[in-house]
C-alpha positions as CSV (number, residue, x, y, z in Angstrom):
1,M,-103.7,-60.3,-59.5
2,L,-100.1,-59.4,-59.3
3,A,-97.1,-60.4,-61.0
4,D,-93.8,-58.9,-59.6
5,S,-91.6,-59.0,-62.5
6,H,-88.0,-58.7,-60.0
7,C,-87.3,-59.5,-56.7
8,H,-84.7,-60.8,-54.5
9,L,-85.6,-63.4,-52.4
10,T,-82.6,-65.4,-51.3
11,L,-81.0,-61.4,-50.0
12,L,-84.0,-60.4,-47.9
13,D,-83.9,-60.5,-43.6
14,L,-85.3,-63.9,-42.4
15,D,-83.1,-63.5,-39.0
16,A,-86.8,-62.0,-37.4
17,G,-87.8,-65.9,-37.4
18,A,-90.4,-65.7,-40.8
19,S,-89.9,-67.7,-44.1
20,V,-90.0,-67.8,-46.9
21,T,-92.7,-69.7,-47.2
22,D,-94.3,-67.2,-45.1
23,V,-93.0,-64.0,-47.5
24,L,-95.3,-65.7,-50.6
25,H,-98.1,-66.2,-48.2
26,A,-97.7,-62.7,-48.0
27,A,-97.7,-61.7,-51.4
28,R,-100.5,-64.2,-52.4
29,E,-103.1,-62.3,-49.7
30,H,-101.9,-59.3,-51.2
31,G,-102.9,-60.7,-55.2
32,V,-99.7,-61.4,-55.9
33,E,-98.8,-64.2,-57.9
34,R,-96.1,-64.6,-59.7
35,L,-92.4,-63.8,-59.1
36,L,-89.2,-63.6,-60.6
37,C,-86.5,-64.5,-58.9
38,V,-83.3,-62.2,-60.0
39,S,-79.7,-63.7,-59.6
40,V,-77.2,-61.1,-59.4
41,D,-74.2,-63.4,-58.7
42,L,-73.3,-67.3,-60.3
43,E,-72.5,-68.3,-56.1
44,T,-75.7,-67.7,-54.9
45,F,-77.4,-69.3,-58.4
46,P,-78.4,-72.6,-57.1
47,A,-80.6,-71.2,-53.8
48,I,-82.6,-68.7,-56.2
49,L,-82.9,-72.3,-58.1
50,A,-83.7,-74.7,-55.9
51,L,-87.0,-71.7,-54.3
52,A,-88.2,-71.9,-58.2
53,H,-87.7,-75.0,-58.4
54,R,-89.6,-76.1,-54.7
55,H,-91.9,-73.0,-54.9
56,G,-94.7,-72.8,-58.2
57,E,-95.3,-69.4,-58.1
58,V,-91.4,-68.8,-58.6
59,S,-89.9,-68.3,-61.8
60,A,-85.5,-67.5,-61.2
61,S,-83.0,-65.4,-63.7
62,V,-79.9,-66.9,-64.1
63,G,-77.0,-63.9,-64.7
64,V,-73.9,-61.3,-63.0
65,H,-75.6,-57.7,-61.8
66,P,-73.0,-55.0,-63.0
67,N,-71.2,-54.1,-59.5
68,T,-70.7,-56.8,-59.4
69,Q,-66.1,-57.8,-59.1
70,T,-66.2,-60.6,-56.5
71,G,-66.8,-64.7,-57.7
72,E,-67.0,-66.3,-60.9
73,E,-66.7,-64.3,-63.7
74,P,-69.3,-65.4,-66.0
75,S,-68.6,-67.0,-69.9
76,C,-71.1,-66.9,-72.9
77,D,-71.8,-71.1,-72.2
78,T,-71.5,-71.0,-68.9
79,L,-75.3,-68.8,-68.6
80,A,-76.7,-70.3,-71.7
81,A,-76.1,-74.1,-70.4
82,L,-77.6,-72.5,-66.7
83,A,-81.0,-70.9,-68.1
84,R,-81.9,-74.2,-69.4
85,D,-83.0,-75.7,-67.0
86,R,-86.4,-74.9,-67.2
87,R,-87.7,-73.3,-64.5
88,V,-85.4,-70.6,-65.8
89,V,-87.4,-68.0,-68.0
90,A,-84.7,-65.5,-68.2
91,I,-80.9,-63.8,-68.4
92,G,-79.7,-62.0,-65.9
93,E,-80.3,-59.5,-64.4
94,T,-76.9,-57.4,-66.7
95,G,-76.2,-54.2,-67.1
96,L,-74.0,-51.5,-67.3
97,D,-73.8,-49.1,-63.7
98,Y,-71.6,-46.4,-64.3
99,Y,-72.4,-44.5,-61.0
100,R,-69.7,-45.1,-59.5
101,S,-66.1,-46.7,-61.8
102,G,-67.1,-44.5,-64.2
103,D,-67.2,-45.8,-67.9
104,M,-65.5,-48.8,-67.8
105,A,-65.1,-51.7,-70.9
106,W,-65.4,-54.8,-68.4
107,Q,-68.5,-54.5,-67.3
108,Q,-70.0,-53.3,-71.2
109,V,-68.2,-57.3,-72.4
110,R,-69.9,-58.9,-69.1
111,F,-73.5,-57.4,-70.6
112,R,-72.0,-58.8,-74.1
113,R,-71.7,-62.4,-73.0
114,H,-75.2,-61.9,-71.7
115,I,-76.9,-60.6,-74.4
116,A,-75.5,-63.5,-76.3
117,A,-76.0,-66.3,-73.9
118,A,-80.0,-64.8,-73.7
119,R,-80.4,-65.6,-77.7
120,A,-78.7,-69.2,-77.5
121,V,-81.3,-70.1,-75.6
122,G,-84.0,-67.4,-76.4
123,K,-85.0,-66.2,-73.5
124,P,-85.3,-62.6,-71.9
125,I,-82.4,-60.6,-70.7
126,I,-83.0,-58.4,-67.5
127,V,-81.5,-55.3,-67.9
128,H,-80.2,-52.7,-64.9
129,T,-78.8,-49.3,-66.3
130,R,-77.7,-47.2,-64.4
131,Q,-76.0,-43.4,-65.6
132,A,-75.2,-45.1,-69.0
133,A,-78.2,-45.0,-70.5
134,P,-76.2,-44.4,-74.4
135,D,-74.3,-47.4,-73.5
136,V,-76.9,-49.8,-72.6
137,I,-78.8,-48.6,-75.8
138,R,-76.3,-48.6,-77.9
139,I,-75.1,-52.3,-76.6
140,L,-78.8,-53.7,-76.4
141,G,-78.8,-52.7,-80.4
142,E,-74.5,-53.5,-81.7
143,E,-75.8,-57.1,-80.6
144,Q,-78.9,-57.9,-82.1
145,A,-81.1,-58.1,-78.4
146,R,-84.8,-57.2,-80.8
147,D,-84.1,-62.1,-81.6
148,V,-84.9,-62.8,-77.5
149,G,-86.3,-58.9,-75.8
150,G,-86.2,-58.5,-72.2
151,V,-86.7,-55.5,-69.4
152,M,-85.4,-52.2,-68.7
153,H,-85.3,-52.9,-65.3
154,C,-85.5,-50.2,-61.8
155,F,-86.4,-47.5,-64.9
156,V,-85.6,-44.2,-63.4
157,E,-84.3,-42.8,-67.0
158,D,-85.5,-40.3,-69.7
159,W,-89.3,-40.7,-71.7
160,D,-87.1,-41.2,-75.2
161,T,-84.5,-44.0,-73.3
162,A,-87.7,-45.9,-72.9
163,R,-88.8,-45.3,-76.3
164,A,-85.4,-46.3,-77.1
165,A,-85.2,-49.6,-75.1
166,M,-88.8,-50.1,-76.6
167,D,-88.2,-49.4,-80.1
168,L,-85.9,-52.7,-78.6
169,G,-88.7,-54.9,-78.1
170,F,-88.1,-54.4,-73.7
171,Y,-90.6,-54.1,-71.8
172,I,-90.7,-51.1,-69.0
173,S,-90.8,-51.7,-65.2
174,F,-91.1,-49.0,-62.2
175,S,-90.7,-49.7,-59.0
176,G,-90.8,-48.2,-55.6
177,I,-89.0,-45.1,-57.0
178,V,-92.5,-43.8,-58.8
179,T,-94.3,-43.7,-55.6
180,F,-92.2,-41.7,-54.2
181,R,-92.4,-37.6,-54.3
182,N,-90.1,-35.8,-56.1
183,A,-89.7,-38.8,-59.0
184,R,-91.2,-36.5,-61.9
185,E,-89.4,-37.5,-64.6
186,V,-90.6,-41.4,-63.9
187,Q,-93.8,-40.1,-62.6
188,D,-94.1,-39.2,-66.0
189,V,-92.6,-41.5,-67.9
190,A,-95.2,-43.9,-66.4
191,R,-98.0,-42.1,-67.5
192,R,-96.8,-42.2,-71.0
193,V,-95.5,-46.4,-71.8
194,P,-98.1,-48.8,-73.4
195,L,-100.5,-51.0,-71.4
196,D,-98.5,-53.8,-73.2
197,R,-95.5,-52.7,-72.5
198,L,-96.0,-52.0,-68.4
199,L,-94.1,-54.1,-65.8
200,V,-94.0,-53.0,-62.6
201,E,-92.0,-54.7,-59.5
202,T,-89.9,-54.6,-55.9
203,D,-86.0,-55.0,-56.9
204,A,-86.8,-56.8,-52.8
205,P,-85.8,-56.4,-50.7
206,Y,-85.0,-52.5,-51.8
207,L,-86.9,-49.7,-53.0
208,A,-89.7,-49.9,-50.1
209,P,-92.7,-48.1,-51.9
210,V,-94.4,-45.1,-49.6
211,P,-95.9,-46.9,-47.6
212,H,-92.8,-48.3,-46.2
213,R,-90.3,-46.3,-47.9
214,G,-87.4,-46.5,-45.7
215,K,-88.4,-50.3,-44.7
216,E,-87.6,-53.9,-46.1
217,N,-89.3,-53.7,-49.8
218,R,-91.3,-57.4,-49.3
219,P,-93.4,-58.7,-53.2
220,A,-96.6,-58.1,-50.9
221,Y,-95.9,-54.3,-51.9
222,V,-96.2,-54.5,-55.4
223,R,-99.5,-54.3,-55.1
224,Y,-98.6,-50.0,-54.1
225,V,-96.3,-49.7,-57.3
226,A,-99.7,-50.8,-59.3
227,E,-101.8,-49.3,-57.9
228,H,-100.1,-45.9,-57.6
229,I,-99.1,-46.5,-61.3
230,A,-103.1,-46.4,-61.4
231,A,-103.9,-42.9,-60.3
232,L,-100.9,-41.2,-62.4
233,R,-102.7,-42.5,-65.6
234,D,-105.5,-41.8,-63.6
235,V,-107.3,-46.0,-64.3
236,P,-108.5,-48.1,-62.1
237,A,-106.6,-50.9,-60.7
238,Q,-107.0,-53.9,-62.1
239,V,-106.7,-52.0,-65.2
240,V,-103.0,-52.3,-64.2
241,F,-102.8,-55.3,-62.0
242,Q,-105.1,-57.2,-65.4
243,A,-101.9,-55.6,-68.0
244,T,-98.4,-56.2,-66.3
245,T,-99.8,-59.4,-65.7
246,A,-100.7,-60.4,-69.3
247,N,-97.8,-58.9,-70.1
248,Y,-95.2,-60.8,-67.5
249,R,-96.4,-64.0,-68.4
250,R,-95.7,-62.7,-71.9
251,L,-92.3,-61.5,-71.4
252,F,-91.2,-64.6,-69.5
253,A,-93.7,-67.0,-71.1
254,V,-95.3,-67.8,-68.0
255,D,-97.9,-70.1,-67.7
């Protein structure tokens, strides 16, 4: 059994006649029985929530991605109110992304709002970081994110960042990037993260793992991520399957 701890079902290209039901069926055939469909804006959140209510294996998060600059700006009260739905298991994705825009104060304000909302409802945080790790770790500490914990999603940082996040009670989640030949630093972290802090994800439709690199990603492909991490750690794949699924259930209070 596997859990895809981060995917975007509403962003998949389903114009070829496939449906979300087909995608979930393919995932089950690959052993993926739990999925977290992650919000990137408030406008598409109702569709995500509807999927979670319609499909028992799907859970939802609510949040606005740090790169989203259009649509409704989330308040702490709005996020907390939406997160009280029983199918919402996390706040996010949130965080900081300085890759294109540099150090933007407004991103930090939004990030702090998400952490406050998570603490208000007692649910974990899904954190996105890109070229902003020192500020992300600092703000998580300042805002007492340890009270709820969460996950550093699609992890591509160094071991020191992983260790600092784990010290704050966070899990480390690896995407298809860990299967890329040139991702040596990420692979080193994947070897070192304790099994009880490890998660796997697809970030579908993005970042498809080898052997599907360059194609649209699907939740079924999280199996390749887990198998690659098992090979890096020189353990049977089932060890990683079982550990990451148990971690998913524990962090997001699923089942």
